[in-house]
Backbone as a ProteinNet text record, in pm:
[ID]
protein_1_A
[PRIMARY]
MRRMTKLSAIAAAALLGAAGVTATNASAAAQASWTVTNPAADDKFTAVNVAGTTAVLTNKSTGAQVTCRTIAASGTAVDGVDSDGIGLAIIQNATFGNSASKCTGPLGSTWIATSNAPMSLNGTTYSAGVTKGNITAIDVKLTGTSIAGTCSARIKGTANTGSYTNATGVLSIADDATPALTISEVTGACAGLLNNGNVATFRAQYKVTPILTVTSP
[TERTIARY]
10040.3	10106.5	10079.5	10085.4	10064.3	9921.4	9824.3	9686	9668.5	9731.5	9720.2	9780.1	9892.1	9956.2	9864.7	9803.1	9716.3	9591.7	9530.7	9412.1	9445.6	9563.2	9605.1	9620.8	9675.7	9693.1	9559.7	9462.4	9329.4	9262.5	9273.5	9212.4	9273.6	9405.2	9472.5	9426.9	9410.3	9364	9224.3	9138.3	9002	9001.6	9084.9	9092	9144.3	9243	9295.4	9190.5	9112.9	9007.5	8902.1	8865.2	8764.6	8813.7	8945	9001.6	9028.9	8996.7	9016	9157.1	9234.7	9372.9	9375.7	9431.3	9436.4	9580	9605.5	9740.6	9771.5	9897.3	9937.5	9931.1	9931.8	9926.3	10043.9	10162	10280.6	10267.3	10222.7	10212	10100.3	9990.6	9879.4	9924	10002.9	10051.4	10143.4	10224.5	10318.5	10246.6	10130.3	10057.9	9971.8	9935.1	9843.9	9880.6	10004.2	10050	9989.5	9957.9	9907.2	9785.5	9689	9571.7	9556	9537.9	9518.4	9378.1	9304.6	9172.8	9171.7	9140.3	9133.5	8993.1	8915.1	8778.9	8771.3	8879.9	8878.2	8873.8	8782.6	8767	8892	8966.8	9087.1	9214.3	9199.3	9311.3	9406.2	9363.7	9451.5	9427	9522.3	9506.2	9585.4	9549.6	9625.2	9656.6	9750.5	9786.8	9842.6	9807.4	9862.6	9899.9	9976.2	10015.6	9894.5	9897.2	9791.7	9783.4	9660.9	9640.3	9722.1	9793	9870.4	10008.7	10045.2	10177	10269.8	10397.7	10498.4	10589.7	10646.6	10746	10884.5	10978.9	11113.3	11218.7	11302.6	11419.7	11541.2	11615.1	11731	11858.9	11951.6	12085.3	12160.5	12175.2	12237.5	12386.6	12444.3	12588.2	12619.5	12528.8	12553.6	12456.7	12345.7	12244.6	12142	12159	12064.6	11929.3	11821.1	11686.7	11605.2	11523.8	11426.7	11289.1	11203	11070.4	10962	10868.9	10762.1	10624.9	10544.6	10407.6	10307.6	10353.7	10266.5	10338.4	10285.6	10340.3	10225	10253.2	10147.8	10208.3	10125.2	10169.5	10048.7	10074.6	9967.9	10027.3	9941.6	9991.1	9881.9	9920.5	9825.3	9846.4	9736.3	9737.6	9633.7	9680.2	9593	9527.2	9394.7	9321.7	9380.1	9383.6	9422.6	9517.8	9582	9672.9	9816.4	9907.6	10049.2	10127.8	10219.4	10288	10400.5	10461.3	10580.5	10574.9	10467.1	10454.5	10528.1	10594.8	10669.5	10576.8	10575	10491.5	10344.1	10308.9	10167.5	10102.3	10178.3	10134.2	10255.7	10229.2	10335.1	10305.4	10398.9	10386.8	10445.8	10359.9	10405	10463.2	10403.8	10448.7	10444.7	10542.1	10545.6	10606.3	10551.4	10604.3	10618.8	10718.8	10743.7	10753.1	10648.6	10637.9	10589.9	10545.2	10506.4	10531.1	10496.9	10528.7	10456.7	10340.5	10263.3	10301.5	10358.7	10394.1	10525	10635.3	10765.5	10811.5	10897.1	10959	11061.8	11095.3	11189.3	11311.6	11425.3	11548.8	11637	11761.6	11854.5	11884.4	11930.1	11974	11863.4	11737.4	11624.6	11597.3	11650.2	11632.9	11493.5	11447.4	11320.3	11347.3	11265.3	11295.4	11170.6	11191.6	11088.3	11155.9	11084.5	11138.4	11031.7	11073.8	10983.9	11048.4	10965.2	11017.2	11062.4	11168	11219.8	11169.3	11122.7	11082.3	10982.9	10907.1	10811.5	10881.2	10811.3	10860.8	10770	10826.4	10751.9	10726.7	10599.3	10563.7	10553.7	10633.6	10645.7	10610.7	10538.3	10503.5	10600.4	10637.1	10725.7	10657.5	10576.4	10501.8	10362.4	10269.3	10130.9	10075.9	10003.6	9939.6	9825.9	9706.4	9591.5	9563.9	9566.3	9531.6	9644.4	9764.1	9878.9	9985.9	10023.6	10131.1	10258.1	10365.6	10495.6	10579	10658.8	10738.8	10830.8	10860.5	10955.2	10912.3	10980.4	10959.8	11094	11096.9	11221.3	11216.3	11331.1	11347.3	11316.9	11341	11324.9	11429.7	11383.5	11472.6	11407.6	11454.3	11393	11498.4	11454.3	11539.8	11497.9	11594.4	11570.5	11635.5	11556.7	11607.8	11575	11676.1	11654.5	11714.3	11660.6	11713.7	11733.9	11838.2	11867.3	11938.2	11980.8	12052.1	12183.4	12231	12356.5	12337	12212.6	12185.3	12102.1	12117.4	12038.5	12123.3	12063.5	12129.5	12040.1	12097.5	12017.4	12093.1	12018.1	12078.5	11979.4	12031.3	11948.8	11957.5	11842.7	11838.1	11780.4	11857	11815.9	11833.8	11748.2	11764.1	11633.1	11627.7	11514.3	11476.1	11345.5	11294.2	11250.5	11321.7	11301.8	11203	11158.9	11072.2	10936.6	10849.6	10718.4	10607.9	10487.1	10371.2	10245.6	10149.9	10021.1	9911	9815.1	9706.3	9574.9	9511.9	9386.9	9275.7	9264.5	9152.8	9152.6	9269.1	9278.8	9323.2	9381.2	9435.8	9558.8	9633.9	9753.1	9879.5	9962.1	10094.7	10195.6	10264.2	10361.3	10502.6	10590.1	10731.8	10811.1	10892.4	10972.3	11119.9	11195.7	11339.8	11402.9	11483.3	11555	11669	11687.7	11800.5	11932.6	11934	12049.8	12006.6	12050.2	12004.9	12031.7	11930.8	11944.2	11915.5	11922.7	11910	12045.2	12086.5	12216.4	12199.5	12273.4	12268.1	12380.4	12343.6	12442.1	12408.6	12493.6	12472.4	12447	12521.3	12506.2	12571.5	12493.1	12545.4	12493	12566.2	12520.2	12565.9	12495	12531	12463.8	12522.6	12461.4	12518.7	12618.9	12673.7	12711.7	12748.7	12789.1	12674.3	12549.7	12434.8	12414.3	12444.5	12433.1	12565.9	12611.1	12736.5	12721.8	12792.2	12788.7	12833.2	12754.9	12788.2	12724.8	12664.3	12591.6	12475.3	12436.5	12322.5	12209.2	12085.8	11970.2	11858.2	11765.1	11643	11523.2	11406.2	11284	11171.2	11091.3	10973.2	10852.8	10737.2	10614.3	10495.1	10376.6	10252.6	10159.4	10120	10032.9	9893.5	9791.7	9654.4	9621.3	9590.9	9567.6	9418.9	9385	9246.8	9237.8	9142	9055.8	9137.4	9077.8	9148	9166	9288.9	9320.8	9315	9288.9	9294.2	9398.1	9494.5	9600.9	9595.2	9589.8	9587.8	9685.9	9727.4	9814.2	9786.3	9762.7	9727.9	9847
5640.4	5514.8	5410.8	5452.7	5356.9	5306	5395.6	5351.9	5249.9	5274.1	5181.1	5045.7	5048.1	4923.5	4843.6	4910.9	4840.6	4787.1	4869.2	4825.4	4711.7	4716.6	4610	4478.7	4487	4366.5	4305.5	4391.2	4342.9	4280.1	4346.3	4294.4	4161.2	4149.6	4025.8	3911	3940	3836.9	3790	3886.4	3851.1	3764.1	3796.3	3719.8	3578.8	3566.8	3435.2	3349	3413.1	3339.9	3291.2	3378.9	3341.4	3227.6	3221.7	3117	2988.8	2988.5	2869.8	2852.4	2957.3	2949.5	2999.7	2920.5	2957.7	2984.3	3101.5	3134	3058.5	3027.8	2964.7	3066.9	3020.5	3112.9	3208.3	3156.7	3242.5	3351.1	3315.5	3416.7	3513.5	3467	3556.5	3659.9	3614.7	3709.3	3811.7	3767.1	3858.5	3962.7	3926.9	4018.9	4117	4081.3	4168.4	4168.8	4210.8	4209.2	4322	4433.5	4550.4	4604.7	4654.5	4718	4857.4	4956.4	5094.9	5139.1	5195.5	5250.7	5397.7	5483.6	5627.6	5674.6	5727.5	5771.7	5886.6	5959.1	6074	6028.4	6084.9	6046.2	6075.6	6177.7	6215.1	6153.5	6065.8	5994.8	6086.5	6208.4	6300.3	6293.2	6344	6355.6	6476.5	6524.1	6629.5	6582.3	6648.8	6612.2	6733.3	6744.2	6848.3	6781.4	6852.2	6792.5	6767.1	6655.7	6623.5	6736.8	6776.5	6888.6	6871.3	6976.6	6975.6	6913.2	6866.9	6805.7	6898.3	6876	6952.3	6856	6905.4	6828.1	6877.4	6785.3	6822	6763.9	6851	6810.8	6825.3	6716.3	6718.5	6690.1	6783.3	6760.2	6677	6547.4	6458.6	6485.3	6552.8	6582.4	6699.1	6796.6	6915.4	6929.1	6855.4	6865.5	6974.4	7053.4	7161.6	7104.1	7168	7124.1	7238.3	7205.4	7298.8	7239.6	7316.3	7268.2	7341.7	7266.2	7324.1	7293.7	7397.6	7380.1	7371.1	7403.8	7400	7327.1	7210.2	7135.8	7092.3	7072	7032.6	6951.9	6866.8	6786.7	6755	6724.5	6682.8	6588	6501.1	6405.8	6317.4	6199.7	6106.1	5967.2	5896	5755.3	5688.1	5609.3	5555.1	5425.7	5417.3	5294.3	5177.3	5060.9	4942	4853.5	4762.6	4667.4	4700	4660.5	4689	4566.7	4521.4	4395.8	4406.9	4525.4	4533.9	4636	4711.9	4809.8	4939.2	4951.5	5073.6	5174.9	5296.9	5400.5	5382.7	5332.9	5321.3	5459.4	5560.3	5699.4	5783.4	5893.1	5984.7	6123	6177.5	6315.4	6406.4	6482.6	6571.1	6700.6	6751.1	6878.1	6868.8	6930	6934	7064.9	7118.7	7241.5	7224.2	7288.4	7285.4	7431	7476.2	7616.8	7695.6	7817.3	7908	8051	8146.6	8285.5	8332.6	8273.3	8313.9	8234.9	8118.2	8032.9	7960.7	8029.5	7973.3	7873.9	7782.4	7690.4	7768.5	7716.2	7785.8	7698.3	7765.3	7693.2	7766.1	7724	7785	7931.1	8002.7	8141.7	8232	8200.1	8282.1	8274.2	8172.9	8161	8111.4	8147.8	8099.5	8035.6	7934.5	7851.9	7818.3	7792.9	7739.9	7635.3	7526.5	7424.9	7385.5	7359.3	7313.3	7196.9	7108.6	6992.4	7030.6	6965	6987.4	6885.5	6770.8	6663	6572.1	6492.1	6399.2	6297.5	6257.5	6156.9	6034.8	5918.5	5793.5	5733.7	5701.6	5632.1	5483.8	5403	5261.7	5174.8	5067.1	4973.9	4857.7	4817.1	4700.9	4588.5	4622.1	4520.7	4573.2	4479.3	4516.8	4424.1	4482.5	4402.8	4481.9	4422.4	4477.2	4623.9	4658	4792.9	4893.8	4847.5	4937.7	4894.8	4987.8	4964.9	5031.4	4955.9	5013	5021.7	5127.5	5144.3	5263.2	5320.7	5431.3	5534.6	5647.3	5752.8	5775.5	5753.3	5766.1	5886.7	5919.1	6032.2	6166.4	6176	6304.3	6402.1	6520.4	6624	6758.8	6826.9	6954.2	7063.1	7185.6	7301.5	7370.8	7390.1	7451.4	7589.1	7690.8	7827.7	7890.3	7947.4	8008.8	8147.9	8226.6	8360.8	8381	8455	8488.6	8623.2	8665.4	8792.8	8785.8	8664.2	8648.6	8662	8642.9	8650.5	8532.3	8498.1	8390.8	8266.1	8152.6	8023	7933.7	7857.6	7763.2	7632.1	7525.1	7393.3	7301.7	7192.1	7090.1	6963.3	6897.2	6774.9	6663.9	6556.5	6447.4	6313.3	6217.3	6083.5	6013.3	5938.4	5851.8	5863.9	5854.6	5838.5	5693	5614.3	5469.2	5417.6	5505.1	5458.6	5528.4	5474.6	5534.2	5432.4	5480.2	5391.7	5468.8	5397	5456.6	5369.4	5434.6	5363.8	5390.7	5285.9	5301.9	5364.5	5323.6	5367.3	5517.5	5577.9	5720	5806.6	5744.4	5822.6	5901	5850.7	5921.1	5854.3	5934.8	5892.9	5943.6	5851.1	5887.8	5861.8	5956.5	5941.9	5961.2	5861.9	5867.9	5888	5935.6	5951.3	5814.7	5807.6	5684.4	5663.6	5538.5	5507.8	5534.4	5504.2	5536.4	5642.7	5767.7	5875.9	5844.9	5871.3	5843.8	5967.8	6084.9	6212.1	6283.4	6336.9	6403.5	6550.2	6636.3	6780.1	6818.5	6897.6	6939.2	7079.8	7131.5	7262.2	7371.4	7365.5	7464.2	7595.8	7703.3	7835.2	7938.9	8049.7	8161.3	8155.6	8232.7	8247.7	8139.3	8019.4	7905.6	7884.1	7959.9	7961.2	7822	7732.8	7599.5	7506.9	7556.5	7471.5	7364.6	7400.1	7307.7	7306.8	7187.8	7173.7	7063.9	7079.2	6975.6	6841.2	6737.8	6604.9	6568.2	6665.8	6632.4	6538.1	6457.9	6367.9	6411.7	6380.8	6432.2	6328.9	6352.8	6273.4	6366.9	6311.1	6390.9	6311.7	6380.4	6314.5	6406.8	6345.8	6422.7	6328.1	6385.1	6310.1	6387.5	6324	6385.9	6324.2	6407.6	6361.7	6368.7	6253.7	6243.7	6256.4	6338.4	6358.7	6344.1	6262.5	6170.8	6056.4	5983.8	5870.4	5762.5	5722.7	5614.9	5481.7	5375.4	5242.9	5160.3	5110.1	5027.2	4890.8	4784.1	4649.3	4561.1	4454.8	4356.6	4221.2	4117.5	3985	3922.8
9279.3	9246.2	9353.3	9481.2	9587.9	9587.3	9559.5	9553.2	9441.8	9325.3	9214.5	9251.4	9324.8	9364.7	9455	9552.1	9644.7	9575.2	9491.9	9420.8	9325.8	9264.9	9175	9250.8	9373.1	9453.5	9490	9525	9560	9438.8	9323.3	9202	9162.1	9176.8	9141.7	9230.8	9359.4	9451.4	9413.9	9374.9	9335.9	9210.6	9113.9	8989.5	9014.8	9103.7	9136.2	9203.7	9292.3	9359.5	9261.5	9166.3	9068	8979.8	8960.4	8876.3	8953.5	9083.3	9163.2	9213.3	9210.9	9258.9	9401.9	9492.9	9633.9	9673.5	9735.4	9781	9907.9	9929.5	10054.7	10166.5	10291.7	10403.9	10401	10364.3	10363.3	10259.1	10137.9	10033.7	10063.1	10123	10156.9	10257.9	10357.9	10458.9	10395.5	10300	10236.2	10152.4	10096.4	10010.7	10089.4	10211.2	10286.1	10433.7	10464.8	10602.6	10685.2	10620.5	10691	10617.2	10692.9	10634	10694.6	10610	10654	10614.2	10709	10681.5	10719	10622.3	10643.7	10606	10700.9	10671.8	10571.5	10552.5	10461.8	10316.5	10240.4	10100.1	10018.4	10057.3	9982.1	10041.1	10140.9	10203.9	10280.4	10310.3	10382.4	10532.9	10609.4	10753.5	10802.6	10919.7	10986.9	11128.4	11192.1	11328.4	11401.8	11529.1	11616.9	11748.2	11830.4	11956.9	12045.2	12115.4	12211	12313	12347	12438.7	12567.1	12602.5	12725.8	12714.8	12594.4	12578.1	12500.8	12515.3	12441.9	12367	12260.6	12185.5	12226.2	12233.9	12279.7	12186.3	12133.7	12056.5	12148	12164.5	12254.3	12177.3	12185.2	12130.6	12233.9	12206.4	12304.3	12319.4	12222.3	12227.9	12319.2	12326.1	12408.5	12524.9	12520.2	12625.1	12601.8	12496.7	12468.2	12425.6	12471.2	12436.2	12378.3	12279.6	12223.7	12249.1	12314	12353.2	12275.7	12219.5	12137.4	12196.8	12214.2	12261.3	12146.3	12026.1	11908.5	11796.8	11759.2	11646.5	11556.6	11430.7	11337.1	11223.7	11164.7	11051.3	10963.9	10838.3	10747.3	10644.3	10591.3	10493.2	10439.9	10393.3	10334.4	10392.8	10409	10447.7	10359.1	10264.6	10160.8	10206.8	10191.5	10220.8	10143	10207.1	10133.4	10210.9	10140.4	10202.5	10164.8	10252.8	10231.9	10276.7	10195.6	10224.1	10325.2	10336.5	10420.3	10533	10543.9	10651.3	10627.6	10513.7	10483.2	10415.8	10467.3	10408.2	10435.1	10554.6	10591.2	10588.1	10618.8	10605.9	10567.2	10496.9	10455.6	10511.9	10586.5	10635.8	10528.8	10464.2	10356.8	10411.9	10518.3	10577.1	10729.2	10793.2	10938.8	10985.1	11092	11150.1	11300.9	11355.8	11499	11543.4	11609.9	11641.7	11521.3	11546.2	11438.3	11485.5	11401	11435	11560.8	11587.5	11705	11829.9	11810.5	11924	11892.3	11915	11881.2	11987.7	11945.5	12039.4	12122.2	12237.6	12325.4	12352.6	12375	12399.8	12498.6	12511.8	12607.6	12574.7	12674	12659	12605.8	12638.9	12594.9	12446.4	12380.8	12236.4	12199.1	12078.6	12024.4	11888.6	11854.4	11738.2	11658.5	11530.2	11441.1	11351.7	11324.2	11233.4	11132.5	11010.7	10905.1	10831.1	10779.2	10707.5	10567.5	10521.9	10387.2	10286.4	10334.3	10244.5	10315.7	10239.7	10301.5	10391.3	10497	10589.5	10584.3	10606	10595.9	10734	10763.2	10886.3	10855.3	10924.3	10892.3	11012.1	10986.8	11092.3	11097.7	11219	11235.4	11311.9	11413.8	11487.1	11518.6	11540.9	11571.8	11679.2	11775.5	11878.7	11942.5	11945.8	12019.1	11987.2	11859.2	11818.8	11824.6	11854.6	11863.8	11763.8	11677.8	11581.4	11632.3	11637.8	11672.2	11545.9	11536.2	11416.3	11423.8	11308.5	11302.9	11199.6	11202.7	11103.5	11034.8	10904.5	10830	10736.3	10682	10589.7	10656.3	10786.6	10855.8	10803.4	10768	10714.9	10743.1	10845.3	10884.2	10895.4	10873.2	10893.5	11022	11111.5	11240.8	11242.6	11278.2	11282.3	11417	11481.7	11611.3	11619.6	11709.8	11734.3	11883.9	11916.7	12056	12057.9	12174.7	12183.4	12106	12080.5	12006.5	11856.3	11809.6	11666.8	11619.4	11493.3	11432.8	11411.9	11440.8	11425.2	11340.5	11249.9	11171.8	11155.5	11135.4	11119.2	11049.4	11000.5	10937	11021.1	11038.6	11118.2	11031.7	11017.3	10928.2	10999.1	10958.9	11013.1	11038.5	11147.3	11178.5	11324.2	11350.7	11486.9	11498.2	11575.9	11576.4	11680.4	11771.5	11880	11870.9	11785.3	11765.2	11781.4	11809.2	11818	11780.1	11721.2	11685.7	11745	11814.9	11881.4	11810.1	11759	11684.3	11767.9	11893.7	11976.6	12001.5	12006.8	12039.2	11922.4	11819.5	11708.7	11748.6	11845	11893.1	11840	11777.3	11733	11835.2	11899.9	12002.6	11952.8	11975.5	11940.7	12069.3	12102.2	12224.8	12190.6	12288.7	12270.1	12241.1	12137	12106.8	12206.1	12247	12333.9	12261.7	12132.3	12048.3	11948.5	11964.5	11876.3	11729.9	11645.7	11502.3	11418.6	11481.7	11411.5	11417	11304.4	11297.5	11259.9	11326.1	11301.9	11204.7	11102.7	11002.6	10952.9	10865.9	10802.9	10906.4	11016.2	11123.9	11081.8	11088.8	11054.3	11151.8	11163.8	11244.4	11388.2	11470.9	11612.3	11694.7	11695.3	11764.8	11905.1	11940.3	12077	12126.9	12036.7	12077.7	12112.4	12099.8	12131.5	12024.9	11899.7	11787	11712.7	11679.2	11605.8	11502.2	11392.4	11290.3	11348.3	11319.1	11367.3	11499.4	11568.4	11691.1	11659.7	11758.5	11740.7	11833	11791.6	11864	11872.3	11964.1	11974.9	11975.1	11947.1	11942.5	12005.8	12087	12143.9	12132.1	12106.9	12088.5	12088.4	12105.7	12092.8	11999.9	11890.9	11791.9	11796.8	11791.2	11774.1	11625.6	11566.8	11422.9	11391.4	11291.2	11247.2	11095.9	11044.4	11118.8	11177.4	11270.8	11329.8	11224.3	11203.3	11109.9	11184.2	11112.6	11170.4	11096	11170.4	11113.3	11180.4	11101.2	11156.7	11082	11148.7	11085.5	11148.5	11067.5	11122.5	11194.2
[MASK]
+++++++++++++++++++++++++++++++++++++++++++++++++++++++++++++++++++++++++++++++++++++++++++++++++++++++++++++++++++++++++++++++++++++++++++++++++++++++++++++++++++++++++++++++++++++++++++++++++++++++++++++++++++++++++

């Protein structure tokens, strides 16, 4: 649907031009505020943590941290123009840790997290090859084990401090000054590390393949 929308916008602009109709600067900017270029013929991409970096989930309410040395994501970024910067790319699947390389936490605990639904990468500002924005519709299930037993929880919300650099293909997510992730559906032996209503932040650096190019006039 998104590809059809973008192609329709391009076709409409071409038809207007052929008919001698010229859009105003304001309307032109509104119709083509962002441009996404993906070298992949199928518009897909993958991402893993930048070599030597770790991802960290911090429960700001309790101070507990889960650190991941292995993270991965995959999704789509459709070639074309976008008027509002929303959904420049969609992360269809994301994992934090795996059976061979689990995330680590307090009390010798180990963790794995998987996404429950697609997440949207959105642009808010652009300058010199760097797009700043956020990731919305985050919804992941976190499961951990320790000597106390098994703990699970759901984490939902937004990561508001993100940036993507065209030159390197690196998507960086920094800890939000005001946490916008909420922990819920806490069950099992969580030892007070996770509680319903706690708020959290997430930071990570992803290397995106192929390198996408995002621009905005």
